[in-house]
C-alpha positions in Angstrom: 116.0 8.3 52.2 114.4 11.6 52.9 111.5 11.7 55.3 108.3 13.5 54.7 109.0 15.9 57.6 112.4 16.9 56.1 110.8 17.3 52.7 108.1 19.5 54.2 110.6 21.7 56.0 112.7 22.1 52.8 109.6 23.1 50.8 108.5 25.6 53.4 112.0 27.1 53.4 112.1 27.4 49.6 108.6 29.0 49.6 109.7 31.5 52.2 112.9 32.3 50.2 110.8 32.8 47.0 108.3 35.1 48.8 111.1 37.2 50.3 112.9 37.4 46.9 109.6 38.5 45.2 109.0 41.1 47.9 112.5 42.6 47.5 112.3 42.7 43.7 109.0 44.4 43.7 110.0 46.9 46.4 113.4 47.9 44.9 112.6 47.9 41.1 111.2 51.5 41.1 114.3 52.7 43.1 116.7 51.0 40.6 114.8 52.5 37.6 114.9 56.0 39.1 118.6 55.7 39.8 119.3 54.5 36.2 117.3 57.4 34.8 119.1 59.9 37.0 122.6 58.6 36.2 121.8 58.3 32.5 120.4 61.8 32.3 123.4 63.2 34.2 125.8 61.5 31.9 124.0 62.8 28.8 123.9 66.4 30.2 127.6 66.2 31.1 128.3 65.5 27.4 126.1 68.4 26.4 123.1 66.4 25.2 120.4 68.3 27.2 118.0 67.7 24.3 117.7 64.0 25.2 115.4 62.5 27.8 116.0 59.1 29.4 113.4 56.8 30.9 114.0 53.4 32.4 112.0 50.1 32.3 114.0 47.7 34.3 117.5 48.0 33.1 116.5 49.1 29.6 116.8 52.9 28.8 114.6 54.6 26.3 115.9 57.8 24.8 113.5 60.4 23.5 114.1 63.9 22.1 115.3 65.7 19.1 119.0 65.3 18.2 120.7 68.0 16.1 122.1 65.3 13.7 122.4 61.6 13.2 125.9 61.4 14.6 124.8 63.0 17.9 121.8 60.7 18.0 124.1 57.7 17.8 126.5 59.1 20.3 123.7 59.7 22.8 122.7 56.0 22.5 126.3 54.9 23.1 126.7 57.3 26.1 123.5 55.9 27.6 124.7 52.3 27.1 128.0 53.1 28.8 126.2 53.9 32.1 126.8 51.2 34.6 123.7 49.0 35.1 122.1 49.8 31.7 121.6 46.5 29.7 120.1 48.0 26.5 119.1 51.3 25.0 116.1 51.9 22.8 116.9 55.1 20.8 113.7 56.8 19.8 115.2 60.2 19.3 114.4 62.0 16.1 116.9 64.1 14.1 115.9 67.8 13.8 115.3 68.9 10.3 117.3 72.1 9.7 116.4 74.4 6.8 
C-alpha cells in the first residue's frame, strides 16, 4: 500500500521533471530550427540549388524559391529531406517559366 507521503513525493518529482522538460524544449527549439535551416541550405547550395530558400518549423522544412524546372524542384525536395533531423519537407517552390 502506498502512503500519502510517498504519493506526494512522487507527484512533486513528476511535476519537477515535466517543468524541466518543458523549459529545455522551449529553450532549445529555436537553436534546433536554426541548425536545420543552416544544414539544409548548405546541402542545397552544395548541389548547386542556390535558388532555393529553406525555413524550419520544428523539424519540418519549407522550401521557397524559383526552380529552373520541375525535375530540379523535385530534386531539391529530396535533397532537403535527406538532411539528418528533417522529418518532412513542404515544397512551395515555383517552376520558372522560360520563354
